[in-house]
C-alpha positions in Angstrom: -54.8 8.8 -60.4 -51.6 10.9 -60.0 -50.8 13.4 -62.6 -47.5 14.0 -64.2 -46.1 17.5 -65.1 -43.5 18.4 -67.7 -42.1 21.8 -68.6 -41.6 22.4 -72.3 -40.5 25.7 -73.8 -41.3 27.4 -70.5 -44.8 26.1 -70.3 -46.0 23.7 -67.6 -48.1 20.8 -68.9 -50.1 18.5 -66.6 -51.4 15.2 -67.8 -53.0 12.0 -66.4 -53.1 8.5 -67.8 -56.9 8.6 -67.3 -57.1 10.9 -70.3 -56.1 8.0 -72.5 -57.8 5.0 -71.1 -61.0 5.4 -73.2 -59.3 6.1 -76.5 -59.2 3.5 -79.2 -55.5 3.8 -79.5 -52.6 5.6 -77.9 -48.8 5.6 -78.3 -46.6 3.3 -76.3 -44.7 6.4 -75.5 -47.8 7.9 -73.7 -47.9 4.7 -71.6 -44.2 5.0 -70.8 -44.4 8.7 -70.0 -46.1 7.8 -66.7 -43.5 5.1 -65.8 -41.2 6.3 -63.0 -37.8 4.6 -63.1 -35.6 7.4 -61.6 -34.1 5.1 -59.0 -33.1 2.6 -61.7 -31.6 5.4 -63.9 -29.6 6.7 -60.9 -28.2 3.2 -60.3 -27.2 3.0 -64.0 -25.6 6.4 -63.7 -23.6 5.5 -60.6 -22.5 2.1 -62.0 -21.8 2.9 -65.6 -21.1 6.6 -65.8 -18.8 7.0 -62.8 -15.6 7.0 -64.8 -14.8 10.5 -65.8 -13.9 9.5 -69.3 -17.6 8.6 -69.8 -20.3 11.3 -70.1 -24.0 11.2 -70.8 -25.8 13.5 -73.2 -29.3 12.1 -72.8 -31.5 11.4 -69.9 -30.8 7.8 -68.8 -34.5 7.0 -68.0 -35.4 8.3 -71.5 -32.8 5.9 -73.1 -34.2 3.0 -71.1 -37.7 3.8 -72.2 -36.5 4.1 -75.8 -35.2 0.6 -75.8 -38.6 -0.5 -74.4 -40.2 1.2 -77.4 -37.7 -0.6 -79.7 -38.6 -4.1 -78.3 -42.3 -3.4 -78.2 -42.5 -2.1 -81.8 -40.1 -4.8 -82.9 -38.0 -2.4 -84.9 -34.3 -1.9 -85.6 -32.3 0.8 -83.8 -32.6 3.1 -86.9 -36.3 2.6 -87.4 -37.0 3.0 -83.7 -35.5 6.4 -83.7 -37.1 7.5 -87.0 -40.5 6.2 -85.9 -40.8 8.7 -83.0 -43.0 11.7 -83.6 -42.3 15.1 -82.1 -45.0 14.5 -79.5 -43.5 11.1 -78.6 -40.0 12.6 -78.2 -41.4 15.1 -75.8 -43.2 12.4 -73.8 -39.9 10.5 -73.5 -38.2 13.8 -72.4 -35.9 14.0 -75.4 -35.6 17.8 -75.4 -33.1 20.3 -74.1 -33.5 23.2 -71.6 -34.4 25.5 -74.5 -37.2 23.2 -75.7 -35.5 21.9 -78.8 -36.1 18.2 -79.7 -32.9 16.3 -79.2 -33.1 12.7 -80.3 -30.2 10.2 -80.0 -29.0 8.6 -83.2 -29.4 4.9 -83.8 -25.7 4.5 -83.1 -26.0 6.2 -79.7 -28.9 3.9 -78.7 -27.0 0.9 -80.0 -23.9 1.9 -78.0 -26.0 2.5 -74.8 -27.6 -0.9 -75.0 -24.7 -3.1 -76.2 -21.6 -1.4 -74.8 -22.6 1.0 -72.0 -25.1 -1.5 -70.3 -24.2 -4.8 -71.9 -25.4 -8.1 -70.4 -24.2 -7.1 -67.0 -26.2 -3.8 -67.0 -29.3 -5.4 -68.4 -29.1 -8.1 -65.7 -28.8 -5.4 -63.0 -31.9 -3.6 -64.3 -33.8 -6.9 -64.4 -32.9 -7.5 -60.8 -34.0 -4.0 -59.8 -37.3 -4.3 -61.6 -37.8 -7.8 -60.3 -37.3 -6.6 -56.7 -39.8 -3.8 -57.2 -42.3 -6.3 -58.6 -41.8 -8.5 -55.6 -42.5 -5.7 -53.1 -45.6 -4.5 -55.0 -47.1 -7.9 -55.7 -46.7 -9.5 -52.2 -47.3 -12.9 -53.7 -46.1 -16.0 -51.8 -45.9 -18.4 -54.8 -43.2 -18.7 -57.4 -42.6 -20.9 -60.4 -40.0 -21.6 -63.0 -40.1 -23.0 -66.5 -38.2 -22.7 -69.8 -39.5 -21.5 -73.1 -37.9 -21.8 -76.6 -36.3 -18.8 -78.3 -36.8 -19.9 -81.8 -34.1 -19.5 -84.5 -34.2 -19.8 -88.2 -34.2 -23.4 -89.5 -31.0 -22.5 -91.4 -29.2 -21.2 -88.4 -25.9 -23.1 -88.0 -25.2 -21.7 -84.6 -28.5 -22.7 -82.9 -29.2 -26.2 -81.5 -32.0 -28.4 -82.8 -34.2 -29.4 -79.9 -36.1 -32.6 -80.7 -38.7 -32.0 -78.0 -39.7 -28.6 -79.4 -38.9 -29.7 -83.0 -37.1 -26.5 -83.9 -33.7 -24.8 -83.7 -33.6 -22.6 -80.7 -32.0 -21.2 -77.5 -33.8 -21.4 -74.2 -35.1 -18.7 -71.8 -35.5 -20.0 -68.2 -38.0 -17.7 -66.5 -39.0 -17.4 -62.8 -42.4 -15.8 -62.1 -44.0 -14.6 -58.9 -47.6 -15.5 -59.5 -47.7 -14.5 -63.1 -45.2 -11.6 -62.9 -41.8 -12.4 -64.4 -38.9 -11.4 -62.1 -35.8 -13.2 -63.4 -34.5 -14.9 -66.6 -31.4 -16.8 -67.7 -30.4 -17.7 -71.3 -28.9 -21.0 -72.4 -28.4 -22.9 -75.7 -31.3 -25.0 -77.0 -30.0 -28.4 -75.6 -29.1 -27.2 -72.2 -30.8 -28.9 -69.3 -33.2 -27.1 -67.1 -32.1 -28.4 -63.8 -28.6 -26.7 -63.6 -30.2 -23.3 -64.1 -32.4 -23.5 -61.0 -29.6 -22.5 -58.5 -29.0 -19.2 -60.4 -32.7 -18.4 -60.0 -32.7 -19.3 -56.3 -29.7 -17.0 -55.7 -31.4 -14.2 -57.6 -34.6 -14.5 -55.5 -32.5 -14.6 -52.4 -30.7 -11.4 -53.4 -34.1 -9.8 -54.1 -35.2 -10.8 -50.6 -38.1 -12.8 -51.9 -40.5 -14.0 -49.3 -42.3 -17.0 -50.8 -43.9 -20.2 -49.4 -43.9 -22.3 -52.6 -41.6 -22.7 -55.6 -43.1 -24.9 -58.4 -41.2 -26.6 -61.3 -41.8 -29.5 -63.7 -39.9 -32.8 -64.0 -37.0 -31.0 -65.8 -36.0 -29.8 -62.3 -36.6 -33.0 -60.4 -33.1 -33.5 -59.0 -33.1 -34.1 -55.3 -30.6 -31.3 -54.7 -33.0 -28.8 -56.3 -35.6 -29.7 -53.7 -33.0 -29.2 -51.0 -31.7 -25.9 -52.4 -35.2 -24.4 -52.6 -36.0 -25.4 -49.1 -32.7 -24.3 -47.6 -32.0 -21.0 -49.4 -35.6 -19.7 -49.8 -37.3 -21.3 -46.8 -40.0 -22.4 -49.2 -41.6 -25.7 -50.1 -40.4 -27.2 -53.4 -43.4 -28.2 -55.5 -41.6 -30.1 -58.1 -43.3 -32.7 -60.3 -42.0 -36.3 -60.0 -42.0 -39.0 -62.7 -44.9 -41.4 -62.9 -42.7 -44.3 -61.9 -41.2 -42.5 -58.9 -41.1 -44.4 -55.6 -40.5 -43.4 -52.0 -36.8 -43.0 -51.4 -35.7 -45.1 -48.4 -32.8 -42.7 -47.7 -35.4 -39.9 -47.3 -37.3 -41.7 -44.5 -37.0 -40.3 -41.0 -35.1 -43.3 -39.6 -32.4 -42.8 -42.2 -32.3 -39.1 -41.5 -31.7 -39.9 -37.8 -29.1 -42.5 -38.7 -27.0 -40.0 -40.6 -27.4 -37.3 -38.0 -26.4 -39.7 -35.3 -23.4 -40.8 -37.4 -22.1 -37.3 -37.4 -22.6 -36.6 -33.7 -19.0 -35.6 -33.3 -19.6 -32.5 -35.4 -22.9 -31.5 -33.8 -25.5 -34.0 -35.0 -28.4 -34.3 -32.6 -31.1 -36.9 -33.2 -33.3 -35.3 -30.5 -33.5 -32.0 -32.5 -36.5 -31.1 -34.6 -36.8 -32.5 -38.2 -36.1 -29.0 -39.6 -32.9 -28.7 -37.6 -31.7 -32.1 -38.6 -32.4 -31.4 -42.3 -30.5 -28.2 -42.1 -27.6 -30.0 -40.4 -27.5 -32.6 -43.1 -27.6 -30.0 -45.9 -24.7 -28.1 -44.4 -22.7 -31.3 -44.1 -22.8 -32.6 -47.7 -26.1 -34.5 -47.4 -28.2 -32.2 -49.6 -29.4 -35.1 -51.8 -30.8 -36.9 -48.8 -32.6 -33.8 -47.7 -34.1 -33.6 -51.2 -35.3 -37.2 -50.9 -37.1 -36.5 -47.7 -38.8 -33.4 -49.2 -39.9 -35.3 -52.3 -41.2 -38.1 -50.2 -43.4 -35.6 -48.3 -44.8 -34.3 -51.7 -45.6 -37.9 -52.9 -47.6 -38.5 -49.7 -49.4 -35.2 -49.8 -52.9 -35.5 -51.3 -52.9 -31.7 -51.9 -49.7 -31.8 -53.9 -51.3 -32.0 -57.4 -53.6 -29.0 -56.5 -50.5 -26.9 -55.6 -48.7 -28.1 -58.7 -51.5 -27.0 -61.1 -50.6 -23.4 -60.5 -47.4 -24.0 -62.6 -49.7 -24.3 -65.6 -49.8 -20.5 -65.7 -46.2 -20.5 -67.2 -47.0 -21.4 -70.8 -49.7 -18.8 -71.4 -47.5 -16.1 -69.8 -44.6 -17.1 -72.1 -46.8 -16.8 -75.1 -47.9 -13.4 -73.9 -44.3 -12.2 -73.7 -43.7 -13.3 -77.2 -46.8 -11.4 -78.3 -45.9 -8.2 -76.7 -42.1 -8.0 -77.4 -39.8 -9.8 -79.8 -38.7 -12.9 -77.9 -36.8 -15.1 -80.4 -33.3 -15.2 -81.9 -34.0 -15.0 -85.6 -31.6 -12.8 -87.5 -29.6 -12.0 -84.3 -25.8 -12.6 -84.2 -24.8 -15.5 -82.1 -22.7 -13.4 -79.7 -25.6 -11.0 -79.1 -28.5 -13.4 -78.5 -28.3 -13.5 -74.8 -28.1 -9.7 -74.6 -31.2 -9.1 -76.8 -33.3 -11.8 -75.1 -32.6 -10.2 -71.8 -33.4 -6.8 -73.2 -36.8 -8.0 -74.4 -37.5 -9.6 -71.1 -36.6 -6.4 -69.2 -38.8 -4.4 -71.6 -41.7 -6.7 -70.8 -41.0 -6.4 -67.1 -41.1 -2.6 -67.2 -44.5 -2.7 -69.1 -45.9 -5.1 -66.5 -44.6 -3.0 -63.7 -46.3 0.1 -65.0 -49.6 -1.7 -65.6 -49.5 -3.2 -62.2 -48.8 0.2 -60.5 -51.8 1.6 -62.4 -53.9 -1.3 -61.3 -53.0 -0.6 -57.7 -54.7 2.8 -58.0 -57.7 1.6 -59.9 -58.7 -1.6 -61.7 -57.8 -0.9 -65.3 -58.4 -2.9 -68.5 -55.7 -2.1 -70.9 -57.5 -3.4 -74.0 -57.3 -0.8 -76.6 -54.8 1.3 -74.8 -51.5 0.6 -76.6 -51.1 1.5 -80.3 -52.4 -0.5 -83.2 -53.3 -4.2 -82.7 -50.8 -4.1 -79.8 -53.8 -2.8 -77.8 -55.1 -6.3 -77.8 -51.7 -7.8 -76.9 -51.5 -5.7 -73.8 -55.2 -5.9 -72.9 -56.9 -8.2 -70.6 -55.8 -9.7 -67.3 -52.1 -9.0 -66.6 -52.2 -10.4 -63.1 
């Protein structure tokens, strides 16, 4: 496994993560020390430090790793900074050229997260990490589901969701296999279906190459079927209600009828089904395209087998909530989206590092990360 070298007070130190795998516990900072995110930090520098009025005093990748530590340890800004030992500060590269430890204050970390990056910057980091995960994983199957971000029962700003029986906001998460790549945040009563197009656009921007995109009945709209098929060139594996029936408008004779009806603008009934569906989608008949796609799912005996893979969503959401803070308790209403995205990105970065380690050698992380968190990050992360 590749080693990492750092120079501290004129002395070159070499270390490898293999030296820590058999220990009963190790710091999260040791884990993050081997995480390479220089491309991400350079993007942040170009995007958010280009203005000459801004300057940066601390290494950007170190600041990103520090907010991961904050989310993982579930501490405040102040307690996160004060919790770092001298060794951990060195591992996160918080020292100057003379070798003196130079930690940011809690106000500096807060400013970096909330004002320098903000929701826009965290979203961009999420996209960059998601794109990297897509390239590494090479998995052809995606899925989307929402999970509650629980609030206090006394929270007057959070919606009460009768299905989940709690006050909450929602996180809508797309995963490739079981790797989370994109998330959006809504209030607790928001519908799932309208969020899907944002995830489709994000996957398209990441150049995702997938064959299947699964979702539950919350996303059952015909237009969602069509959007997945058209934009991602993937099969929509979306659950349908028990009382669903074959849609007549989705039958091939009705497809031909509408294509023929628009012959003046290029409709060709002799073209392949795929070409005809694309033509209808591009001419305001997306719902009919969705009807055809759902009809095919209802007739496919293998559909239920494909849909069962979506069952991986709930355990993964539970794992996110175990590893990082993923709720909105004691968070100001205007900051909830920011901090839910921050926790999600922190989890993504931890997953990315574990997966990169696993590519070099099969690794069981049980007992690697500090305290009981060793158990939280152990086991199968695939």
